[in-house]
C-alpha positions as CSV (number, residue, x, y, z in Angstrom):
1,M,76.6,30.5,30.5
2,L,73.7,32.2,29.1
3,V,72.6,35.7,30.5
4,L,69.7,38.3,30.3
5,G,70.4,42.1,29.9
6,I,68.2,44.6,30.2
7,E,69.0,48.5,29.2
8,T,66.3,51.0,29.8
9,T,68.6,53.9,31.3
10,C,67.7,56.6,28.4
11,D,65.4,56.2,25.1
12,E,66.3,52.9,24.1
13,T,64.5,50.3,25.3
14,A,66.4,46.9,24.8
15,A,66.7,43.5,26.0
16,A,69.2,40.7,24.5
17,V,70.6,37.4,25.8
18,I,74.2,36.2,25.4
19,A,76.2,33.1,25.5
20,R,79.6,33.1,27.5
21,A,82.1,30.2,27.2
22,P,84.4,28.9,29.8
23,D,87.1,30.2,27.4
24,G,85.9,34.0,28.1
25,S,84.1,33.8,24.3
26,G,81.1,35.2,23.7
27,K,78.3,35.1,21.3
28,I,75.0,37.2,21.1
29,L,72.0,35.1,21.1
30,S,69.7,38.1,20.5
31,N,69.7,41.7,20.9
32,I,66.5,43.4,20.6
33,V,66.1,47.3,20.7
34,W,63.0,49.6,20.1
35,S,64.3,52.9,20.1
36,Q,61.8,55.9,21.1
37,V,62.8,58.6,18.7
38,E,59.6,59.4,17.6
39,E,58.3,59.7,20.6
40,H,60.8,62.6,21.5
41,A,60.9,64.6,18.1
42,R,58.6,67.2,18.4
43,F,60.1,67.9,21.9
44,G,63.5,68.3,20.4
45,G,65.5,65.9,22.6
46,V,64.3,63.0,25.6
47,V,61.7,63.9,28.0
48,P,62.2,61.6,31.2
49,E,58.8,61.0,32.1
50,I,57.7,60.0,28.4
51,A,60.9,57.7,28.3
52,A,60.1,56.3,30.8
53,R,56.2,55.2,30.5
54,A,57.1,54.1,27.1
55,H,60.0,51.6,28.9
56,V,57.0,49.9,31.1
57,D,54.6,50.0,27.9
58,L,57.6,47.9,25.9
59,L,60.3,46.2,28.0
60,D,58.2,43.3,28.5
61,G,57.6,42.8,24.7
62,I,60.8,43.3,24.2
63,I,62.3,40.6,26.9
64,D,59.7,38.0,25.4
65,R,61.0,38.6,21.7
66,A,64.8,38.2,22.8
67,M,63.9,35.2,24.7
68,T,62.3,33.7,21.7
69,E,64.9,34.8,19.4
70,A,67.4,33.1,21.7
71,G,65.5,30.2,21.6
72,I,65.7,29.7,25.4
73,D,62.9,30.3,28.2
74,F,63.8,31.4,31.9
75,A,64.9,28.5,33.7
76,Q,67.7,28.5,31.6
77,L,69.5,31.9,32.5
78,D,72.1,31.6,34.7
79,G,71.5,35.3,35.5
80,V,69.8,38.3,34.7
81,A,71.7,41.5,34.3
82,A,70.1,45.4,34.2
83,A,71.5,48.5,33.7
84,A,70.9,50.1,37.2
85,G,72.1,53.6,36.5
86,P,73.7,55.6,35.6
87,G,70.9,57.6,33.6
88,L,67.2,59.0,33.7
89,I,66.3,57.9,36.9
90,G,62.7,56.5,35.6
91,G,63.7,54.4,33.2
92,V,66.3,53.0,35.5
93,I,63.8,52.0,37.7
94,V,61.6,50.0,34.9
95,G,64.7,48.4,33.8
96,L,66.1,46.9,37.3
97,T,62.4,46.3,38.9
98,T,62.1,44.1,35.9
99,A,65.5,42.6,36.1
100,K,64.7,42.0,40.1
101,A,61.2,40.1,39.0
102,I,62.7,37.8,36.9
103,A,65.3,37.0,38.6
104,M,63.4,36.5,42.6
105,V,60.5,34.0,40.2
106,H,63.0,32.1,38.4
107,D,65.5,31.8,41.6
108,T,68.6,33.6,38.6
109,P,71.4,35.6,40.4
110,L,70.9,39.5,39.7
111,V,73.8,42.3,38.5
112,A,73.2,45.3,38.6
113,V,75.2,46.9,35.8
114,N,76.6,50.2,35.4
115,H,75.8,51.2,31.9
116,L,78.9,53.0,31.6
117,E,81.1,49.3,32.4
118,A,78.9,47.8,29.7
119,H,80.3,50.4,27.8
120,A,83.9,49.9,28.7
121,L,83.4,45.9,28.6
122,T,82.1,45.6,25.0
123,P,85.3,44.7,23.3
124,R,85.7,41.9,25.2
125,L,82.7,40.7,23.7
126,T,83.3,41.9,19.9
127,D,87.4,41.5,19.8
128,A,88.3,39.2,22.8
129,L,90.3,41.9,23.7
130,E,93.1,41.5,26.8
131,F,93.1,44.1,29.7
132,P,94.8,46.6,29.9
133,Y,93.2,49.1,27.2
134,C,92.8,52.4,27.1
135,L,88.8,53.6,26.5
136,F,87.5,56.6,24.9
137,L,84.0,56.6,25.8
138,A,81.6,59.4,24.5
139,S,77.9,59.6,24.2
140,G,75.2,62.2,24.5
141,G,75.6,61.9,28.6
142,H,79.3,61.3,28.9
143,T,83.1,62.0,27.6
144,Q,85.7,60.3,29.3
145,I,89.2,58.7,28.8
146,V,89.6,55.9,31.0
147,A,92.1,52.8,31.9
148,V,90.5,49.5,31.7
149,T,92.5,47.2,33.7
150,G,90.2,44.6,35.2
151,V,86.5,44.0,35.5
152,G,85.5,46.7,37.5
153,Q,88.6,48.3,37.4
154,Y,88.8,51.3,35.9
155,V,90.9,54.6,36.3
156,R,89.6,57.5,34.9
157,L,92.4,59.9,33.1
158,G,90.1,62.8,31.5
159,T,86.4,63.8,31.3
160,T,84.9,66.7,30.2
161,V,84.2,69.5,32.6
162,D,80.8,71.2,30.9
163,D,79.0,69.3,27.8
164,A,79.8,66.3,26.4
165,I,80.6,65.6,22.8
166,G,77.1,64.0,22.1
167,E,75.3,66.9,24.1
168,A,77.5,69.3,21.9
169,F,76.0,68.1,18.9
170,D,72.8,68.1,20.1
171,K,72.7,71.8,21.0
172,V,74.6,72.9,17.7
173,A,72.1,70.9,15.9
174,K,68.8,72.8,17.7
175,M,70.5,76.2,17.6
176,L,70.4,75.6,13.7
177,G,67.0,74.6,13.5
178,L,68.3,70.4,12.4
179,P,65.9,67.8,13.7
180,Y,66.5,65.6,16.4
181,P,68.7,63.2,17.3
182,G,71.0,66.5,16.4
183,G,73.9,64.2,16.2
184,P,73.4,62.3,12.8
185,Q,71.8,65.6,11.4
186,V,75.4,67.4,11.9
187,E,77.0,65.0,10.9
188,R,74.9,65.0,7.5
189,A,75.2,68.5,6.7
190,A,79.1,69.0,7.9
191,A,79.6,65.9,5.0
192,N,78.5,68.7,2.7
193,G,80.0,72.2,4.1
194,D,83.3,74.4,4.1
195,A,85.0,73.3,7.3
196,A,87.6,76.0,6.6
197,R,85.0,79.2,6.4
198,F,84.3,79.4,9.9
199,A,88.0,79.5,12.2
200,F,86.5,78.0,15.8
201,P,88.5,77.5,19.1
202,R,90.0,74.0,19.8
203,P,89.5,73.8,23.4
204,L,91.9,73.1,26.2
205,Q,94.6,71.8,23.1
206,G,98.2,71.5,24.3
207,R,97.4,71.2,27.8
208,P,99.3,68.8,29.9
209,D,95.9,66.9,31.3
210,A,93.4,64.9,29.3
211,N,90.1,67.1,30.2
212,F,87.8,68.1,27.7
213,S,85.5,71.5,26.8
214,L,82.9,71.7,24.6
215,S,80.8,74.7,25.9
216,G,82.7,77.1,24.7
217,L,82.9,75.9,21.1
218,K,79.1,75.4,21.3
219,T,79.0,79.1,22.8
220,A,81.2,80.3,19.3
221,V,78.9,78.2,16.6
222,R,76.2,80.6,18.1
223,N,77.9,83.3,18.2
224,E,78.7,82.8,14.4
225,A,75.4,82.2,13.7
226,S,74.0,85.3,15.4
227,R,76.6,87.4,12.6
228,L,74.6,86.1,9.6
229,A,71.5,88.1,8.2
230,E,69.8,85.2,7.6
231,I,71.1,81.6,7.8
232,T,71.1,79.6,4.7
233,P,71.2,75.9,4.0
234,Q,74.4,76.2,3.0
235,D,75.6,78.1,6.5
236,V,73.9,75.6,8.3
237,N,76.6,73.1,6.3
238,D,79.3,75.4,6.7
239,L,78.8,76.1,10.6
240,C,78.7,72.1,10.9
241,A,81.8,71.5,9.2
242,S,83.6,73.5,11.2
243,F,82.2,72.9,14.1
244,Q,83.1,69.0,13.5
245,A,86.3,70.1,12.6
246,A,86.6,71.9,15.9
247,V,85.3,68.6,17.7
248,L,87.7,66.3,15.9
249,D,90.9,67.9,16.2
250,S,90.2,68.8,20.2
251,T,89.2,65.0,20.3
252,A,92.4,63.9,18.7
253,D,94.6,66.0,20.8
254,R,92.9,65.3,24.3
255,L,93.3,61.5,23.2
256,S,96.8,62.1,22.7
257,V,97.1,63.0,26.1
258,G,95.2,60.7,27.2
259,L,97.2,57.6,25.8
260,K,100.7,59.3,27.3
261,L,99.0,58.9,30.9
262,F,98.0,55.9,30.1
263,R,101.6,55.1,29.5
264,E,103.4,56.6,31.8
265,Q,100.7,54.6,34.6
266,F,100.2,51.1,33.0
267,G,102.4,50.6,30.2
268,A,101.5,50.3,26.7
269,P,97.5,49.7,26.3
270,R,96.6,46.2,24.1
271,A,94.4,49.1,22.2
272,L,92.9,52.3,22.4
273,V,88.7,51.4,22.3
274,A,86.1,54.0,21.3
275,A,82.6,53.7,22.6
276,G,79.4,55.4,23.0
277,G,76.9,56.7,20.4
278,V,79.2,59.4,19.3
279,A,81.8,56.6,18.2
280,A,78.8,55.8,15.3
281,N,79.9,59.3,13.7
282,Q,82.3,58.4,10.9
283,A,84.3,61.7,10.7
284,I,85.0,60.7,14.1
285,R,85.8,57.2,13.8
286,G,88.2,58.4,10.9
287,A,89.8,60.9,12.9
288,L,90.3,58.0,15.9
289,H,92.2,56.0,13.4
290,D,94.7,59.0,12.7
291,V,95.3,59.3,16.6
292,G,95.8,55.2,16.9
293,R,97.6,55.4,13.8
294,K,100.0,58.4,15.2
295,A,100.3,56.2,18.6
296,G,101.5,52.9,17.1
297,T,98.3,51.5,19.2
298,Q,95.4,49.2,17.8
299,L,92.4,51.1,17.1
300,I,89.1,48.7,17.9
301,M,85.7,49.9,18.0
302,P,82.6,47.5,18.4
303,P,80.1,47.7,15.3
304,P,77.7,50.8,15.4
305,A,74.7,48.8,16.8
306,L,77.2,48.3,19.8
307,C,78.0,51.3,19.9
308,T,74.4,52.6,20.8
309,D,72.4,51.5,24.0
310,N,71.5,47.9,23.7
311,G,70.8,44.7,26.1
312,A,73.7,42.7,24.6
313,M,76.5,45.0,26.0
314,I,74.6,45.2,29.9
315,A,74.3,41.2,29.1
316,W,78.1,40.9,28.7
317,A,79.1,42.9,31.3
318,G,76.8,40.7,33.8
319,A,78.5,37.5,32.2
320,E,81.7,38.7,33.0
321,R,81.4,40.4,36.6
322,L,78.8,36.4,37.1
323,A,82.2,35.0,35.8
324,L,84.0,36.1,38.8
325,G,81.1,35.1,41.6
326,M,80.0,39.3,41.2
327,T,76.3,39.2,41.8
328,D,74.0,41.6,44.1
329,T,71.0,41.3,46.1
330,M,67.8,42.7,46.0
331,E,68.3,45.6,47.7
332,A,70.6,47.1,44.9
333,Q,69.2,51.0,44.2
334,P,68.9,52.3,40.8
335,R,71.5,55.3,40.3
336,A,70.6,58.6,38.1
337,R,74.4,58.9,38.9
338,W,77.4,56.7,39.3
339,L,81.2,57.2,38.5
340,L,82.9,54.1,36.3
341,D,86.2,55.4,38.4
342,A,84.8,55.3,42.2
343,N,88.3,57.1,43.1
344,A,87.8,59.8,40.6
345,T,88.0,63.5,41.8
346,A,87.6,66.3,39.7
347,P,89.9,68.7,38.4
348,A,91.2,71.8,39.9
349,G,88.3,74.4,39.7
350,Y,85.8,72.0,38.7
351,G,84.5,70.1,41.4
352,K,81.0,71.8,41.0
353,T,80.8,70.4,37.4
354,R,80.2,67.7,35.5
355,A,83.6,66.8,35.7
356,G,82.8,66.3,39.7
357,F,80.6,63.4,39.0
């Protein structure tokens, strides 16, 4: 089964071709990603209109490169998959509309993929992982712990009630004057800092639920920074190191609870999986290894290039759904918001926060 995947939900324009064998194994034939970081850097963050226009300009060429590198033509495709959300709606429209055009012209099945499901299913491509497993999904827009029990079968065990982890990293970077994208800059600065200098809180630590909160921690960084008469480069390093240490401790605690909830509901997971751009942070990867070891659970993390947004994960999710006969019509709608667990409800008191969608 040959599937073309298209990813345009944020600031990466990506396309890939994967092959899925009858035994369920997969192979990446091409995976082309164009980052728009330079276009957004001077604004200190992603500008949705600029991102959408860049997708329009770039996507046809990216798809052509992916098909050429894979050595196939459109007539050989068994399916076309595109991320239909959640994401910046302008970009989502560009990718989904392009996939519909290809599917219509070549009479090929269309799969409208949930971007979060693509992250969730990636370890089945990279590690042939069987269900069920526990997913830690952490990116600039999402922080969730999810039980993955089958294709299209997800139970959210925990979620952020305010900022996502990646978002908190980016905001801390901005308040400390570090360039965009902020996450890698904070990680780099933290490597040269004293994590014990500032005593930041560990949000929700010890709570019986598996939810996250980063807003208060982010404010604590701002408050400490404001108390310094003049922030030196070493101050920035120490603030970043102390902030990252707090995130690591909080994440380890929340994941330990999430794994406990998983076992209570589904039995032992086959693995703890980390996915999303934040999983490319080496300090966080190290902390996750400790969590898995203490829990006696195998830790699986896709290569960093497959943790961040890419077309291969979209193509693979499309192939997984196609193998089960799950396709979409030309009426498939782009979505800015799209829950991975359709039955998820917000924790009590957080219905009007990010936890509610």
